[in-house]
N, C-alpha and C positions, 0 to 999 in steps of 0.2 A: 447032825454031823456033816462036815463038809465032804463033798464028792471030789475025789482026786481025778484030775484030768492028765492025760499024756499028750504029747505033741501030736497035733492033727485031730484030736478028739473033740467032739462037740456035745453040747447038752442044752436042753431047754431052760429058759429062765422062768422061774415061778413068781418072780417079783418084777414089777414095772419100775421100781425105784432101787437102783443098785449103786454100789461104790466099788470102783476098781482101784486096787492099790498093789504095791510091791514091797516086800520086806526082805531083809537079809542081803547078802552080797555086798558089792562095793557101793559107795555113796552114788546115788543116781537120781535123775530127774524124770518126772512123768509128764507126758503130753498126749494129745489125742488128735487124730485126723478124722474128720467126718467126710466120707467119700460117697459118691454116687455109684451106680452100677458100672460105670466106666473106670472106677478105681481112682477118681480124681476129686479134689475139693471143688465146690462151686466157685469159691473165692477164698482169699486169704482169711476171711472171717470164720471159715470152717476149720482153722488150725488153732487148737487150744494149747497154750503154754504159759510160762510164768508172766510174760508181758501182755498176754491177751487171755485171761483166765476163764473166759466164758464164751460159749456158743449156744445156739438153741438146743436145749435139752441136756447140755454138758457143762459142768463147772468144775474147775480145778481149785482145791483148797488144801489145807495142811494135811488132811486125811487121805486124799487121793482124788480120783475123778468121780464126781457125783453125776449120775446119769438118770434122767427122768425120761424113760423111753416114750411116753405118750407125748412129750414135747419135742421130740426129734422130728424135723421136717420130713414129709413123705418122700422127697427126692433123695434123702440120705439112705443108702443101702447098708452101710457098714460104719462102725465106729472102731477105729484101730488105736489101741493103747500102746504108746511107744515109750520105751525106757532108754535113757541116755546117761552114760557115766558122767558124773559131775566134774571130775578133775581131769584136766588135759593130760593125756598119756596113760590114763588108767584103762583097763579092759575088764570085761566081766570074768575072764579066766583067772584073775588075780585073787579071787575070793570064792567062798562057797556059792553055789548056784542060787540065784534069787528066786523068790516064790511069788507068783502072781495070784492075787486073791480077788474073788467076787463076793461081796457081802451085801446084805440088805441094809436099809438105813438104820436099823437097830443095832448093827454091828455083828450080826450073825453071819458067819462065813458059809456061803453056799457052795462055792467051788474053789479049789486051789490047784495050782499048776507049778510044779518045780521045773524051772527053765534050765534044764541040764544040757550038757554038751557044748556050752559056750567056751570060747578060748580067747581069740584076739579081737572079738567084736567089742565095739564101744557103743553100739546102738542096736536095739532089737525090738521088733514088733512082738509084744508079749501076748496080748489077747485081742480078740476081735469079736465085737457084738454085731450080729447081722440079722437081717429079716429073712424069714422063711414063711411066705404067705402073710398071714396076719399076725404071726408070732415072731418073737425075738429069741435068738439062741446065742450061745457063747462058744467060741472055738479057741483052743489052745494053739497058738501059732509058733512062737519061739523062733522067729526068723531073724537072723542077724543081717545087717546091711553093711557089706564090705566097704562101700564108698563113704560111709559115715552119715552123720545127721543131715548135712546140707544136701547130699544126694537123695536121701530118703524123702525129705519134704519136697524137694524139687520134682522128683519123680511122681509125687502125688499132686502136683499142680500148684504148689505154694511158691509165691515169689519171695525168696528168703531175704533179699537185700543184704543188710549188714547184721541181721539178728543172730545168725549162728556164731559170728565173731564175739558178740556180746555174751552169748551163752558160754562160750569156751573160756573167756577171759575173767569171769567172776572169780575172785580169789578164794582159794582154799588154804586154810592155815593149820598149823600143827594142833592136834587134839581132836579134830573132827571125826577121825576114824574110830575114836573111843566112844562116840555117842551111839545110842540106839538108832535104828533106821528112822523111826518116827521123829526123833529129835533132829537128826540130820536133815530130814525132809523139811521140817519147819524152819530150821536155820537157813537152809538153802533158799527157800522162798523169800525169807526176809533179806538175805544177802542180795538177792536179785532186785528186790524193791529199792534197796540202798543204791545198787549199781545203776538202776534206771534213773534215779534222781541225778546222780553224778554225771551220767551220760547226757541227760537233758541240759545240764548246766555246763557242759564241755569241761568237766573236771574229773572224768574217769581216769584212773591211774594216779591221781594225786596221792601223795603220802603226807600224813600229818599225825602227830601225837594226839591221842584222844583222852581227855580227862573227864571223869564223871564226879560231880559233886551232888550230894543228897542231903537235904534238910532232915535233921533228927530232933527238931524241937517238939515240945509236948503236943502242939496242935496237929502234928502229923500222926498221932497215935492210931487213929482209925485206919489210915492208909497202910501203916505197918501191920496192924492186926488182921486186916482182910487180904493182905498179900499184894496190894497195889504196888508197893515199892519193890517187892521181889520181881514182879512182872516187868517193871520199868527196867531193872537191871538186865533181865533176859532179852529185852527188846533193844537195848543199847549195844550189846555184844556184837551183833552183825555190823553196826557202824564201824567198830574198831577193826573188824576183819577186812573191811574194804579200804580203810584209810591208814591204819597204823602199820609200821614196818613189820612187827612181829604179831600183829593181830590181837594185842592185849589192850585192856582197858584199865587205866589208872583210876583209883577210886579214893574219895574222901567222904567222911560224914562231918557235918558241922552243926553247931548251935552257937553258944557263946565263944567256944574255941572249936577245935577241929581234931580229927584223927585221920592220919594217912593209913589206909588199909592196904592189904596185899593186892597186887594187880589181879584183875579178873581175866581168865582165859576161857576159851570155848569149852574146854573139858571140865573146868572147875566152877562154872557159873552157878549151877544149881546148888552145889554144896557151899559155895562162897556165900550165897544169899542166906542160907540157913545159919552159917557160922557168924556172919558179920553184921547182919541187919537187925539191930536192937536199939531200944531207947534207953534202957536202964541195965544196971548190973555190970559184972565183969565177964567178958567172953573172949576166949583166945588171947588172953593177956591184955585186953584193952578195957579200961575203966570208962564205961559209957556215961556214968553219972558225972564224971569229971568234965565231960564235954559240955555239960549244961543242958537246960531245957528251954531256954529262950534264945532268940537269934541275934547274932552280931556278925554280919557278913564280912566286915573288914579284915579280921585275922585270916580267914580262909582265902580271901581274894589276894591279900598280900603274900601269903605263903605260895600261892600258885604263880603270882607275878615274879617272885624271886627265883623260880625254876625255869623261866622262859628263855630258851636258846634256839628253838626250832619251831616251825609252823605247828600250831596247836589249836585244837578245837575243844573248848570247854563246854560241857553239857551240864548246866546248873539247874537242878530241880528243887523247887521251893514252894511252900504254900503261902508265901508273902511275909509282910512285916518288916520291910526294909525301911527302918526308921531314920538312919543317918544319911539322909538324902544328899546333903552338901558334901560330906566326906566320900560317899560312894561316887558321886559325879566327878569329884576331883581325882579319885583313883582311876576311873575309867578314862579320863583325859590323859593321865599318865600312862596307862596301859595301852593307849592307842599307838604309842611309839614302839610297842613290843609285838613279837610275832604270835599273837593269839586272837582268836575270835571267840567271844563269849556269847553262847546261846542260852538265854535264860528261859526256863519253862515253868509257868505257873500251874500248880496243881490245885484243883478245887476252886470254889467260889470265894475269893478273898480280896483284900486290898493290897495291890502290888506296888503302889506308890511310884517311886522313881523309875521302876522297870518299864512302866508304860510310856515314859518320856525319853527312853534311850535313843530312839531314832532321831529325835530333835535336839539331842545334847550337842551344844556348840563347843568350839575349842579343841576339836580332835583332828589329827592329821588325816585319819581315815575313820570311817564308821566301823567300829570294832565290836558291836554288840547288837543282838536281836532279842526280841521277847514275844512270846505268845502264851496264852493261858488256855487250859483245857478244864472244863468243869468235871469231866470224868474221862481220864485218859484211856481206861479200858474199853470205852465205846468208840474210840478212834482207831480205824483200821491201820495196818502197817503202812500201806502206800501213802496215806495222808499224813501219818505221823512222821515218816522219813522225809516227805516233801517239806513239812514245816520245819523239821530239824535242820535240814541241809540246804535249803534254797538260798540262804544269804551267805553261807560260808565261802562258796566259790567266788562270789562277787568281792568279798573282803580280801580273799587271797590275791586276786588280780590287782586290786587297789594297793595292797601291801607291797606287791612286787614293784608296781610303778613308783611307789614312794620310797623304795629301797629298804623297807622294813624286813622283808624276806628276800632271799636270793631268787633269781629267775630260773 
């Protein structure tokens, strides 16, 4: 049974491998400062946050801060777990008190601390792991920082540069508050990976419609059955939160023909996948058998082309079989005059035909398409996936502006 801590109380750690996390309260981000006896980091490398998720002995992932105490350098006297509200203008006092947890790697909660008494604070040091001789202990801190996140990390010796601005400006969209803390945490980590790519490409703050197209041909059956396609949808939602005006993702399934599905929102994504990702039968009023079991990309591509009036990113997932090479090439030349970038993603080991030659396709006013293939998308981490998805879109947008295809 977990031992409850109160502010200022400490306890010994019986495990050298622990996970620090926070549940409940407002949507918040977790970070860590590894400090010496002087209360300062040795360098910026001792600051663990979304853009730098690892330091010696400490790693940030979707479940919290994983700490291997035996790997923490001897110069480090304390590890301070910091919680920062995710949305600009929020404070901890706007919701129930968050609860800080210390668990072992098996998920057994060893200590918990209700961080009560918070009001206008937007950043708080929740817990502190510290050395006492040869042992490690945990202390419930619960100390708010009136000056905010930038002041906190600066006071600990971190050179913040522009990173706090990046943290503050990652977009929050309607529906996030309805998610569980764990789901908000995973979403937030993914949003920040998306934002990092856009920042690196000088495209942060860009607004574009985001359209998701998913292959539902018979050869995709295994990927539907094992949930690969469901996880693809979940990982595309953060892209829409950072690009689309209202954070929604437009969705289509295609085979010989296509079906326009309801838009995907942050709050509805999990239920949406259960309701709408099928290969056969009738579900939610949609006849999936009528869409067909073999692929013809021309009808769905033409349908999207007919809707293009604003900058659009099309995320097109397929396991290949693009047989009408001449017709597809002609359509892409036509589409190059319209405000859309087509990012094709190949799933599995397959013959992707014309998609592999899109970068060399002549007769286009701008390069309006990209392609990459992944043998197993579940083995590609979020940072790499979003880099692949978004690295060409900003270049297209700049070229499209120069060509007068989209406004400046």
